[in-house]
PAZAPA-4460 file (N, C-alpha, C; in steps of 0.05 Angstrom, whole numbers, plus 32768, in hexadecimal, padded with zeros to 4 digits):
% residues 311
    n_x    n_y    n_z   ca_x   ca_y   ca_z    c_x    c_y    c_z   seq   type   mol
   730A   815D   79AF   72F4   8170   79B5   72F7   8179   79D3     1      M     A
   72F4   8193   79D7   72F4   819E   79F2   72D8   81A6   79FA     2      K     A
   72D3   81AA   7A14   72B9   81AF   7A1E   72BA   81C5   7A33     3      Y     A
   72A2   81D1   7A39   72A1   81E4   7A4F   7285   81E2   7A5C     4      C     A
   7283   81EC   7A74   726A   81ED   7A82   725F   820A   7A84     5      Y     A
   7245   820D   7A81   7238   8226   7A86   7225   8223   7A9E     6      G     A
   7228   8235   7AB1   7218   8233   7ACA   7209   824E   7ACF     7      V     A
   71F0   824C   7AD5   71DF   8263   7ADA   71D3   8260   7AF6     8      D     A
   71DE   826F   7B09   71D4   826C   7B25   71BC   827E   7B2A     9      I     A
   71A5   8273   7B30   718D   8282   7B37   7187   827E   7B54    10      G     A
   7173   828D   7B5E   716C   828B   7B7A   715E   8272   7B81    11      G     A
   7153   8263   7B6D   7144   824A   7B72   7153   8232   7B67    12      T     A
   715C   8234   7B4F   716B   821E   7B42   7185   8228   7B36    13      T     A
   7198   8216   7B33   71B0   821A   7B24   71AE   820B   7B0A    14      V     A
   71AE   8219   7AF3   71AC   820B   7AD9   71C9   8207   7ACF    15      K     A
   71CD   81EF   7AC3   71E8   81E9   7AB9   71E6   81DC   7A9E    16      M     A
   71FB   81E1   7A8E   71FD   81D5   7A74   7219   81CC   7A6D    17      G     A
   721C   81B6   7A5F   7236   81AD   7A54   7236   81B3   7A36    18      L     A
   724B   81C2   7A2E   724D   81CB   7A12   7266   81C0   7A05    19      F     A
   7264   81BA   79EB   727C   81B6   79DB   7288   81D2   79D5    20      E     A
   72A2   81D3   79CF   72AE   81EE   79CB   72A3   81FD   79B2    21      E     A
   7295   81EE   79A0   7288   81FB   7989   726D   8207   7991    22      N     A
   7264   8203   79AA   724B   820F   79B4   7234   81FC   79B5    23      G     A
   7238   81E4   79AB   7222   81D0   79AC   721D   81C7   79C9    24      N     A
   7203   81C8   79D1   71FB   81BF   79EC   71F8   81A1   79EC    25      I     A
   7208   8194   79FD   7207   8177   7A00   71F3   816E   7A15    26      L     A
   71F0   817E   7A2A   71E0   8176   7A41   71D8   818E   7A51    27      D     A
   71C1   818E   7A5C   71BA   81A4   7A6F   71A9   8198   7A86    28      K     A
   71AC   81A3   7A9D   719E   8199   7AB5   719E   81AF   7ACA    29      W     A
   7190   81AA   7AE0   7190   81BE   7AF6   7190   81B1   7B11    30      E     A
   719A   81C0   7B25   7199   81B7   7B40   718D   81CD   7B51    31      I     A
   7185   81C6   7B69   7179   81D9   7B7C   718E   81EC   7B86    32      V     A
   7188   8206   7B88   719A   821A   7B94   7195   821A   7BB2    33      T     A
   71A8   8210   7BC2   71A5   820F   7BDF   71AF   822A   7BEB    34      R     A
   719D   823C   7BF0   71A4   8257   7BF9   71A6   8259   7C17    35      V     A
   719E   8244   7C26   71A0   8245   7C43   71BD   8247   7C4C    36      E     A
   71C2   8250   7C64   71DD   8254   7C70   71EE   8265   7C5E    37      D     A
   71E3   827C   7C55   71F1   828F   7C44   71FB   8282   7C2A    38      E     A
   71EC   826F   7C20   71F3   8262   7C06   720D   8254   7C05    39      G     A
   7216   8249   7C1C   7231   823D   7C1D   7233   8223   7C0D    40      K     A
   721C   8216   7C07   721D   81FD   7BF8   721A   8200   7BDA    41      E     A
   7215   8219   7BD1   720F   821D   7BB4   7227   8215   7BA2    42      I     A
   723E   821F   7BA8   7256   8219   7B97   725E   81FB   7B9A    43      L     A
   725F   81F0   7BB3   7265   81D3   7BB5   7252   81C2   7BA6    44      P     A
   7238   81C9   7BA6   7224   81B9   7B97   7229   81BB   7B79    45      D     A
   7230   81D2   7B6F   7237   81D6   7B53   724F   81C5   7B4B    46      I     A
   7264   81C6   7B5C   727C   81B8   7B57   7277   819A   7B56    47      A     A
   7268   818F   7B69   7261   8172   7B69   7253   816B   7B4F    48      V     A
   723F   817B   7B48   722F   8175   7B30   7240   8175   7B16    49      S     A
   7252   8188   7B14   7264   818A   7AFD   7277   8173   7AFC    50      I     A
   7283   816C   7B12   7296   8156   7B13   7288   813B   7B0D    51      L     A
   726F   8138   7B17   7260   8120   7B11   7259   811E   7AF3    52      E     A
   7252   8135   7AE7   724B   8135   7ACB   7263   812F   7AB9    53      K     A
   727A   813A   7AC2   7293   8135   7AB3   7299   8117   7AB3    54      T     A
   7296   810A   7ACA   729B   80ED   7ACC   7287   80DD   7ABC    55      K     A
   726D   80E5   7ABF   7257   80D7   7AB1   725B   80D7   7A93    56      E     A
   7267   80ED   7A88   726B   80F0   7A6B   7286   80E3   7A63    57      R     A
   7294   80D8   7A76   72AE   80CB   7A6F   72C3   80DF   7A67    58      G     A
   72C2   80F8   7A73   72D5   810D   7A6C   72EA   810F   7A83    59      L     A
   7300   811B   7A7C   7315   8122   7A90   7314   8140   7A94    60      E     A
   731F   8149   7AAB   7320   8166   7AB0   7330   8174   7A9A    61      K     A
   7343   8167   7A8E   7353   8173   7A79   7343   8178   7A5F    62      T     A
   732B   816B   7A5D   731A   816F   7A46   7309   8188   7A49    63      D     A
   7308   8193   7A62   72F6   81AA   7A68   7306   81C4   7A66    64      I     A
   72FD   81D6   7A55   730A   81F0   7A52   7305   8200   7A6C    65      I     A
   72ED   81FE   7A77   72E7   820D   7A8F   72C9   820E   7A95    66      G     A
   72C3   821D   7AAA   72A7   8221   7AB3   72A0   823E   7AB3    67      I     A
   728B   8246   7AA4   7281   8261   7AA5   7269   8262   7AB8    68      G     A
   7268   8277   7AC8   7252   8278   7ADD   7245   8294   7ADD    69      V     A
   722B   8294   7ADB   721B   82AD   7ADE   7210   82AF   7AFA    70      G     A
   7213   82C6   7B07   720A   82CA   7B23   71F7   82E2   7B25    71      V     A
   71E1   82E0   7B34   71CF   82F7   7B37   71D9   830D   7B49    72      P     A
   71EF   8319   7B41   71FC   832F   7B51   7212   833B   7B40    73      A     A
   721A   8354   7B47   7232   835F   7B3A   724A   834D   7B40    74      P     A
   725B   8349   7B2C   7273   8338   7B30   728C   8347   7B27    75      V     A
   72A1   8347   7B37   72B9   8355   7B30   72C8   8345   7B1B    76      T     A
   72DC   8352   7B0E   72EC   8345   7AF9   72FA   832C   7B03    77      A     A
   7300   832B   7B1D   730E   8313   7B27   72FB   82FF   7B34    78      D     A
   72E1   8301   7B2D   72CE   82EC   7B35   72C4   82EE   7B52    79      G     A
   72C4   8306   7B5D   72BB   830A   7B79   729F   8316   7B79    80      I     A
   728D   830C   7B8A   7273   8317   7B8E   7272   8324   7BAA    81      V     A
   726A   833D   7BAB   726A   834B   7BC5   724E   834B   7BD1    82      N     A
   723E   8338   7BCA   7223   8336   7BD5   720F   832F   7BC0    83      G     A
   71FE   831B   7BC6   71E8   8313   7BB5   71D0   830C   7BC7    84      S     A
   71BC   831D   7BC7   71A5   8319   7BD8   7197   82FF   7BD2    85      A     A
   7195   82F7   7BB9   7187   82DF   7BB1   7195   82C5   7BBA    86      N     A
   71AF   82C7   7BBE   71BE   82AE   7BC4   71C7   82AD   7BE1    87      L     A
   71C3   82C3   7BF0   71CC   82C4   7C0C   71EA   82C9   7C0F    88      G     A
   71F7   82CF   7BF9   7214   82D5   7BFA   7219   82F1   7C03    89      W     A
   722E   82F5   7C13   7237   8310   7C19   7250   8316   7C09    90      T     A
   7267   830A   7C11   727F   830C   7C01   7287   82F0   7BF8    91      Y     A
   728A   82EC   7BDE   7290   82D1   7BD3   72A4   82D2   7BBD    92      K     A
   72BA   82C4   7BC1   72CE   82C2   7BAC   72C7   82AA   7B9A    93      E     A
   72B4   82AF   7B88   72A7   8299   7B79   72BB   828B   7B68    94      V     A
   72CB   829A   7B58   72DE   828E   7B46   72F2   827C   7B56    95      K     A
   72FE   8288   7B6A   7312   8278   7B7A   7306   825F   7B86    96      R     A
   72EF   8262   7B93   72E3   824B   7BA0   72DB   8235   7B8D    97      E     A
   72CF   823D   7B76   72C7   8228   7B63   72DF   821A   7B56    98      L     A
   72F4   8229   7B51   730C   821D   7B45   7319   820A   7B59    99      E     A
   7318   8211   7B73   7323   81FF   7B88   7313   81E6   7B8B   100      E     A
   72F8   81E9   7B88   72E6   81D2   7B8B   72E7   81BF   7B73   101      L     A
   72EC   81C9   7B5C   72EA   81B9   7B43   7306   81B3   7B37   102      T     A
   7319   81C4   7B3B   7332   81C2   7B2D   7330   81CA   7B10   103      G     A
   731B   81D9   7B09   7316   81E2   7AEE   7314   8200   7AED   104      I     A
   7321   820C   7AD9   7320   822A   7AD5   7304   8234   7AD4   105      T     A
   72FE   824A   7AE1   72E3   8256   7AE1   72E3   8273   7ADA   106      S     A
   72CE   827D   7ACE   72C9   8299   7AC8   72AE   82A0   7AD3   107      V     A
   72AB   82B7   7AE1   7292   82BE   7AEE   7288   82D8   7AE3   108      I     A
   726E   82DA   7ADF   7262   82F3   7AD5   7246   82F8   7AE1   109      G     A
   723C   8310   7ADE   7221   8316   7AE6   720D   8308   7AD5   110      N     A
   71F7   82FE   7AE1   71E5   82ED   7AD2   71D7   82FB   7ABA   111      D     A
   71D0   8314   7ABD   71C3   8323   7AA7   71D7   8328   7A91   112      A     A
   71EF   832F   7A98   7204   8332   7A83   7209   8318   7A74   113      N     A
   720A   8303   7A83   720F   82E8   7A77   71F7   82E0   7A65   114      V     A
   71DE   82E6   7A6D   71C7   82E0   7A5C   71C9   82F0   7A42   115      A     A
   71D2   8309   7A44   71D5   8319   7A2C   71E9   830C   7A19   116      A     A
   71FF   8302   7A24   7213   82F4   7A13   7207   82DC   7A05   117      L     A
   71F6   82CE   7A14   71E9   82B6   7A09   71D7   82BE   79F2   118      G     A
   71C7   82D3   79F5   71B6   82DC   79DF   71C5   82E6   79C7   119      E     A
   71DD   82F2   79CC   71ED   82FC   79B6   71F9   82E4   79A6   120      M     A
   71FF   82CF   79B5   720C   82B7   79A9   71F9   82A6   799A   121      W     A
   71E1   82A0   79A7   71CF   828C   799C   71B2   8295   799A   122      K     A
   71AC   82AE   79A2   7190   82B6   79A4   7188   82CE   7994   123      G     A
   7179   82E0   79A1   716D   82F7   7993   7182   830A   7987   124      G     A
   719A   830A   7992   71AF   831C   7988   71C4   830E   7977   125      G     A
   71BE   82F5   796E   71D1   82E5   7960   71DC   82F4   7947   126      A     A
   71F6   82F4   7944   7203   8301   792D   720B   831E   7932   127      G     A
   7203   8328   794A   720A   8344   7951   7221   8345   7964   128      Q     A
   722F   835B   7964   7245   835F   7977   723F   8376   798B   129      K     A
   722C   8386   7984   7224   839D   7995   7206   839A   799C   130      N     A
   7201   8395   79B5   71E6   838E   79BD   71E0   8396   79DA   131      M     A
   71C7   839D   79DF   71BE   83A1   79FA   71A8   838D   79FF   132      V     A
   71A9   837F   7A16   7192   836E   7A1D   7186   8378   7A37   133      M     A
   716C   8379   7A37   715C   8381   7A4F   714C   8369   7A57   134      I     A
   714F   8361   7A70   713F   834B   7A7B   712A   8357   7A8E   135      T     A
   7111   8353   7A86   70FA   835E   7A95   70ED   8347   7AA5   136      L     A
   70F5   8344   7ABE   70EA   832F   7ACF   70DF   833C   7AE8   137      G     A
   70E4   832F   7AFF   70DD   833B   7B19   70EA   8356   7B1C   138      T     A
   7103   8357   7B12   7112   8371   7B10   7118   8376   7AF3   139      G     A
   7129   838A   7AEE   7133   838F   7AD3   7151   838C   7AD3   140      V     A
   715B   8379   7AC4   7177   8375   7AC0   7180   837C   7AA4   141      G     A
   7199   8379   7A9F   71A2   837F   7A84   71BF   8379   7A7F   142      G     A
   71C6   8379   7A66   71E2   8375   7A5F   71E8   8386   7A47   143      G     A
   71FF   8393   7A48   7208   83A4   7A31   7221   8397   7A25   144      V     A
   721F   8391   7A0B   7235   8384   79FD   723F   8397   79E7   145      I     A
   7259   839D   79E8   7265   83AE   79D4   727D   839F   79C8   146      I     A
   727D   839D   79AE   7292   838E   799F   7295   8372   79AA   147      N     A
   727E   8365   79B1   727E   834A   79B9   7285   8345   79D6   148      G     A
   728B   835B   79E5   7293   8358   7A01   727F   8365   7A14   149      K     A
   7278   8357   7A29   7266   8362   7A3D   7274   8378   7A4D   150      V     A
   7265   838E   7A51   726F   83A5   7A61   7269   839F   7A7E   151      I     A
   727E   839A   7A8E   7279   8394   7AAB   7280   83AD   7ABC   152      T     A
   7294   83BD   7AB3   729A   83D5   7AC2   72AC   83D0   7ADA   153      G     A
   72B2   83E5   7AE9   72C5   83E5   7AFF   72BA   83D4   7B17   154      E     A
   72A0   83D5   7B1C   7295   83C9   7B34   7283   83B1   7B2D   155      H     A
   7284   83A8   7B14   7273   8391   7B0C   7256   8399   7B08   156      G     A
   7250   83B3   7B07   7234   83BC   7B06   722D   83C6   7AEA   157      A     A
   723F   83C3   7AD6   7239   83CB   7ABB   7221   83BC   7AB1   158      G     A
   720E   83CA   7AA4   71F6   83BD   7A9A   71DF   83BA   7AAD   159      G     A
   71E2   83C7   7AC5   71CC   83C7   7AD8   71B6   83DB   7ACF   160      E     A
   71AA   83D5   7AB8   7198   83E9   7AAC   717E   83ED   7ABB   161      V     A
   7178   83DA   7ACD   715F   83DD   7ADD   7161   83F4   7AF0   162      G     A
   7179   83FF   7AF3   717C   8415   7B06   7184   842F   7AF9   163      H     A
   717E   8431   7ADE   717E   844B   7AD1   7167   845B   7ADC   164      L     A
   716C   8474   7AE3   7156   8485   7AED   7146   8490   7AD6   165      C     A
   712C   8489   7AD6   711A   8493   7AC0   7104   84A5   7ACB   166      V     A
   7104   84AA   7AE5   70F0   84BC   7AF0   70FB   84C9   7B0A   167      N     A
   7103   84E2   7B08   7110   84EF   7B1F   70FB   84F8   7B34   168      Y     A
   70E1   84F6   7B2E   70CD   84FE   7B40   70BF   84E7   7B4E   169      D     A
   70C9   84CF   7B4B   70BC   84B7   7B57   70BF   84B7   7B76   170      E     A
   70A8   84B7   7B84   70AA   84B6   7BA2   70B0   849B   7BAD   171      P     A
   70A8   8485   7B9F   70AC   846A   7BA9   70C9   8461   7BA5   172      D     A
   70D1   844F   7BB7   70ED   8446   7BB7   70F0   842C   7BA7   173      T     A
   7105   842B   7B97   710D   8412   7B89   711A   83FF   7B9E   174      C     A
   711B   83E6   7B97   7128   83D2   7BA8   7145   83D9   7BAF   175      G     A
   7152   83E9   7B9D   716E   83F0   7BA1   7171   8408   7BB4   176      C     A
   715A   8415   7BBB   715B   842C   7BCD   7158   8447   7BC0   177      G     A
   715B   8447   7BA5   7158   8460   7B96   713A   8464   7B8E   178      N     A
   7135   847A   7B80   711A   8480   7B77   711A   8484   7B59   179      H     A
   7105   8479   7B4B   7102   847E   7B2F   7112   846C   7B1C   180      G     A
   711B   8455   7B27   712A   8442   7B16   7118   8435   7B01   181      C     A
   7124   842E   7AEA   7115   8421   7AD5   7106   8408   7ADF   182      L     A
   7113   83F9   7AF1   7107   83E1   7AFD   70EC   83E6   7B09   183      E     A
   70E7   83FE   7B13   70CE   8404   7B20   70B6   8406   7B0C   184      Q     A
   70BC   8407   7AF2   70A8   840A   7ADD   70A8   83F4   7AC9   185      Y     A
   70BF   83E8   7AC3   70C1   83D5   7AAC   70C4   83B8   7AB4   186      A     A
   70C7   83B2   7ACE   70C7   8396   7AD7   70AB   838C   7AD8   187      S     A
   70A8   8372   7ADD   708D   8366   7AE0   707F   8374   7AF8   188      A     A
   708D   8378   7B0E   7081   8385   7B25   707C   83A2   7B1F   189      T     A
   708D   83AF   7B0F   7089   83CB   7B08   7070   83CF   7AF7   190      G     A
   706B   83BC   7AE4   7053   83BE   7AD3   703A   83BB   7AE4   191      I     A
   703B   83A9   7AF8   7024   83A5   7B0A   7020   83BF   7B1A   192      V     A
   7035   83CB   7B22   7034   83E5   7B31   7027   83FB   7B20   193      R     A
   702F   83FD   7B07   7023   8410   7AF5   7005   840B   7AF2   194      L     A
   6FFD   83F2   7AEF   6FE1   83EB   7AEC   6FD1   83F3   7B05   195      A     A
   6FDC   83EC   7B1C   6FCE   83F2   7B35   6FCA   8410   7B39   196      K     A
   6FDF   8420   7B33   6FDD   843D   7B35   6FC8   8448   7B22   197      K     A
   6FC7   843D   7B0A   6FB3   8447   7AF7   6F97   8440   7B00   198      R     A
   6F93   8428   7B0B   6F79   8420   7B14   6F6E   8430   7B2C   199      L     A
   6F80   843E   7B39   6F77   844F   7B50   6F65   8466   7B46   200      E     A
   6F69   846E   7B2C   6F5A   8485   7B23   6F4B   8480   7B08   201      W     A
   6F53   846C   7AF9   6F47   8467   7ADF   6F2D   8457   7AE3   202      D     A
   6F17   8462   7ADA   6EFD   8456   7AE0   6EF3   8444   7AC9   203      T     A
   6F02   8442   7AB3   6EF9   8432   7A9C   6EF7   8414   7AA3   204      R     A
   6EE6   8406   7A95   6EE4   83E9   7A98   6EFE   83DC   7A8F   205      E     A
   6F08   83C9   7A9E   6F21   83BB   7A97   6F22   83A0   7AA4   206      T     A
   6F30   838E   7A96   6F34   8373   7AA1   6F48   8373   7AB8   207      A     A
   6F55   838A   7ABC   6F6A   838C   7AD1   6F5E   8391   7AED   208      L     A
   6F44   8397   7AEE   6F37   839C   7B07   6F31   8382   7B15   209      K     A
   6F45   8377   7B23   6F41   835E   7B31   6F54   835D   7B49   210      K     A
   6F51   8348   7B59   6F60   8346   7B72   6F7E   834A   7B6F   211      E     A
   6F8A   833A   7B5D   6FA7   833C   7B59   6FAD   833C   7B3B   212      S     A
   6FBE   834E   7B32   6FC5   8352   7B16   6FE2   834B   7B12   213      V     A
   6FE8   833D   7AFC   7004   8337   7AF4   700B   8346   7ADA   214      T     A
   7024   8347   7AD4   702D   8353   7ABB   7021   8344   7AA3   215      A     A
   701F   8329   7AA6   7013   8319   7A91   6FF6   8321   7A8D   216      K     A
   6FE7   8326   7AA3   6FCB   832F   7AA0   6FCA   8349   7A90   217      D     A
   6FDC   835B   7A95   6FDC   8375   7A86   6FDF   8370   7A68   218      V     A
   6FF2   8360   7A60   6FF7   835C   7A43   6FE2   8349   7A37   219      F     A
   6FD6   8337   7A47   6FBF   8327   7A3C   6FA8   833A   7A37   220      D     A
   6FA4   834D   7A49   6F8E   8361   7A45   6F94   8373   7A2D   221      A     A
   6FAE   837A   7A29   6FB5   838A   7A11   6FAE   837B   79F8   222      V     A
   6FB4   8361   79F7   6FAD   8351   79DF   6F8F   8350   79DA   223      K     A
   6F7F   8353   79F0   6F62   8352   79ED   6F56   836E   79E7   224      A     A
   6F68   8382   79E5   6F5F   839D   79DE   6F56   83AE   79F5   225      G     A
   6F5D   83A6   7A0D   6F56   83B5   7A26   6F64   83D0   7A26   226      D     A
   6F55   83E6   7A25   6F61   8401   7A22   6F71   8409   7A3B   227      T     A
   6F69   8401   7A53   6F78   8407   7A6B   6F93   83F9   7A6B   228      V     A
   6F92   83DF   7A64   6FAB   83D0   7A62   6FBE   83DB   7A4D   229      A     A
   6FB3   83E4   7A37   6FC3   83F0   7A22   6FD1   840A   7A2C   230      I     A
   6FC2   841A   7A3C   6FCE   8432   7A48   6FE4   842B   7A5C   231      D     A
   6FE1   8415   7A6B   6FF6   840C   7A7D   700E   8403   7A6D   232      V     A
   700A   83F4   7A58   7020   83EB   7A47   702F   8402   7A3A   233      A     A
   7020   8417   7A32   702C   842F   7A26   703E   843D   7A3B   234      E     A
   7034   843F   7A54   7044   844C   7A69   705D   843C   7A6E   235      E     A
   705B   8422   7A70   7072   8410   7A74   7086   8414   7A5D   236      F     A
   707C   8415   7A44   708D   8419   7A2D   709C   8433   7A2D   237      G     A
   708F   8448   7A36   709C   8463   7A36   70B3   8463   7A4A   238      K     A
   70AF   8457   7A61   70C5   8456   7A75   70DC   8445   7A6B   239      Y     A
   70D6   842E   7A60   70EB   841C   7A56   70FA   8429   7A3E   240      L     A
   70EB   8436   7A2C   70F8   8444   7A16   710A   845A   7A1F   241      A     A
   7101   8468   7A34   7111   847E   7A3F   712C   8474   7A48   242      S     A
   712D   845D   7A56   7146   8452   7A5E   7157   8449   7A47   243      G     A
   714A   843D   7A33   7158   8432   7A1C   7164   8447   7A0A   244      L     A
   7156   845E   7A08   7160   8475   79F8   717B   847E   7A04   245      V     A
   717C   8480   7A1F   7195   8489   7A2C   71AB   8474   7A29   246      N     A
   71A3   845B   7A2B   71B7   8445   7A28   71C2   8444   7A0C   247      L     A
   71B1   8449   79F8   71B9   8447   79DC   71CE   845B   79D4   248      A     A
   71CE   8473   79DF   71E2   8487   79D8   71FE   8480   79E3   249      V     A
   71FE   846E   79F7   7217   8465   7A03   7221   844C   79F5   250      I     A
   720F   8438   79F2   7217   841E   79E8   7214   841B   79C9   251      A     A
   7202   842B   79BD   71FD   842A   79A0   71FA   840D   7996   252      D     A
   71E7   83FE   79A1   71E4   83E2   7998   71D7   83DF   797D   253      P     A
   71DC   83C8   7970   71CE   83C1   7957   71B2   83B7   795D   254      A     A
   71AF   83AA   7975   7196   839E   797C   7192   83A0   799A   255      V     A
   7179   83A4   79A2   7171   83A2   79BF   715F   838A   79C1   256      I     A
   7169   8377   79D2   715A   835E   79D6   714B   835F   79F1   257      V     A
   7131   8359   79EF   7120   835A   7A07   711B   833E   7A11   258      I     A
   7123   8338   7A2A   711F   831D   7A35   7111   831F   7A50   259      G     A
   7112   8309   7A5F   7105   8307   7A79   70E7   82FF   7A76   260      G     A
   70DB   82FB   7A8D   70BF   82F1   7A8E   70AC   8303   7A7F   261      G     A
   70AF   831D   7A80   709C   8330   7A73   709D   832C   7A55   262      V     A
   70B4   8324   7A4A   70B7   8321   7A2D   70A6   830A   7A22   263      S     A
   709C   82F9   7A34   708B   82E3   7A2C   7070   82ED   7A21   264      K     A
   706A   8306   7A25   7052   8312   7A18   7054   8311   79FA   265      A     A
   706D   830E   79F0   7071   830B   79D3   7074   8325   79C4   266      G     A
   7071   8323   79AA   7076   833A   7998   7065   8353   799E   267      E     A
   704E   834F   79AB   703D   8366   79B2   704C   837A   79C3   268      I     A
   7060   8371   79D1   7070   8382   79E3   7080   8398   79D4   269      L     A
   708B   8390   79BD   709F   83A0   79AF   7095   83BC   79A8   270      I     A
   707D   83BF   799B   7074   83DA   7993   7072   83EE   79AA   271      P     A
   706B   83E4   79C2   7068   83F6   79D9   7083   8401   79E2   272      F     A
   7099   83F4   79DB   70B3   83FD   79E1   70BF   840D   79C9   273      I     A
   70BC   8401   79B2   70C8   840B   799A   70BE   8427   7992   274      E     A
   70A4   842B   7994   7098   8445   798B   70A3   845D   799B   275      K     A
   70A1   845C   79B7   70AD   8473   79C6   70CB   8474   79C3   276      P     A
   70D8   845E   79C0   70F5   845E   79BC   70FD   846D   79A3   277      Y     A
   70F0   8467   798C   70F7   8474   7973   70F0   8492   7974   278      R     A
   70DC   8499   7983   70D5   84B6   7985   70EA   84C6   7994   279      E     A
   70F8   84B9   79A7   710B   84C8   79B9   7128   84C2   79B3   280      K     A
   712E   84AE   79A3   714A   84A6   799F   715A   84BA   798F   281      A     A
   7174   84BB   7995   7187   84CB   7985   7186   84BF   7968   282      F     A
   7188   84D1   7954   7184   84C8   7939   7195   84AF   7930   283      F     A
   71AE   84AE   793A   71BF   8498   7932   71B7   847E   793F   284      A     A
   71A7   847F   7954   719E   8466   7962   7182   845D   795B   285      N     A
   7175   846C   7949   7158   8467   7944   7153   844C   7936   286      R     A
   7166   8442   7927   7161   842A   7917   7168   8410   7926   287      K     A
   716E   8413   7940   7174   83FB   7950   715C   83E7   794E   288      I     A
   7163   83CD   794B   714E   83B9   794A   7145   83B1   7966   289      E     A
   712C   83AA   796A   7122   839E   7983   711A   8382   797E   290      F     A
   7124   836F   798E   711E   8353   798B   7118   8346   79A6   291      K     A
   7108   8332   79A6   7103   8322   79BE   7119   830E   79C2   292      L     A
   7120   8308   79DB   7134   82F3   79E1   7128   82D8   79D8   293      A     A
   7139   82C6   79D0   712F   82AC   79C6   7138   8294   79D6   294      T     A
   714C   8298   79E8   7158   8281   79F6   7149   8279   7A0F   295      L     A
   7138   828A   7A1A   712A   8284   7A33   713D   827D   7A49   296      G     A
   7138   8267   7A57   7148   8260   7A6E   7164   8257   7A67   297      N     A
   7169   8252   7A4D   7184   8249   7A45   7198   8260   7A41   298      D     A
   718E   8279   7A41   71A0   8290   7A3C   71B7   8291   7A50   299      A     A
   71B2   828B   7A69   71C7   828D   7A7E   71DD   8278   7A7A   300      G     A
   71D5   825F   7A74   71EA   824A   7A71   71F9   824F   7A57   301      I     A
   71EB   8257   7A42   71F9   825D   7A28   720C   8274   7A2B   302      C     A
   7204   8289   7A39   7216   82A0   7A3C   722D   829A   7A4E   303      G     A
   7229   828A   7A63   723F   8282   7A75   7253   8272   7A66   304      S     A
   724A   8260   7A55   725D   824F   7A45   726C   8261   7A31   305      A     A
   725E   8274   7A25   726B   8286   7A12   7280   8298   7A20   306      K     A
   7279   82A1   7A38   728C   82B1   7A48   72A6   82A1   7A4D   307      M     A
   72A3   8287   7A53   72BA   8276   7A58   72CA   8271   7A3E   308      M     A
   72BC   826C   7A29   72C9   8267   7A0F   72D9   827F   7A05   309      L     A
   72CF   8297   7A0C   72DC   82B0   7A03   72F2   82B9   7A16   310      D     A
   72F4   82AC   7A2D   7306   82B6   7A42   7323   82B2   7A39   311      A     A
***
């Protein structure tokens, strides 16, 4: 039996898993992401943890197929990151460094792309080869999979769906510096922004009229039948559907999987996206299925392992 490691590097913790080559998870754990000093200890910490786990399990390096790693940044085909705000990295040869530290073959990918692979392998997109995953968290990430392969593109930015332009008249600036990005409307912070803007002029009674509002508050209020919250959810859905309609004519997925913190609202989320999507979609793309992600925090480690096994 051969084994591999799946690693998901986040801004707070690094999640890790040890997998059998058939995909069975043997162990999972996490360590703190040390981002100080431009994140110089992140890869050494990962290497130490993996080598310790290998020894603890009574395995040899020759038993390990390799290490798959998801990173919160665009990643080039040769495993180089040209900057990651969350990790403090500027230029980082992740593949080379990790291989030198561990003596084990490594494959590096963008974290959202890797999570999409995980959901295709073991989650909401299981059994499909053509899939789009949208992660709605603090920002909007995504992964596009065609014929079982993640689309990374020339600059490692394939699948950066959060920066599809869905409003050319938006005066406010996105975190990326552009205006009108999907992330400004469909992320957790984007939903809060839509709610606040509506509350500036909407005089109806609503549970959202309070000191601080979260995306969870919006969907909790939707479940309670709050008409203002329902209008906010409809606005969110229209923007997200607008981006997905454009994505679908390029990728033509069988399924669109919705993940990230916002997806924890549950099935109530789907109709707000599906209805405007079906109204605007090209006829050949109208029957695409919408599903919620099912792997939660394990999507990253599962996808990283799958990326390594497929390499």
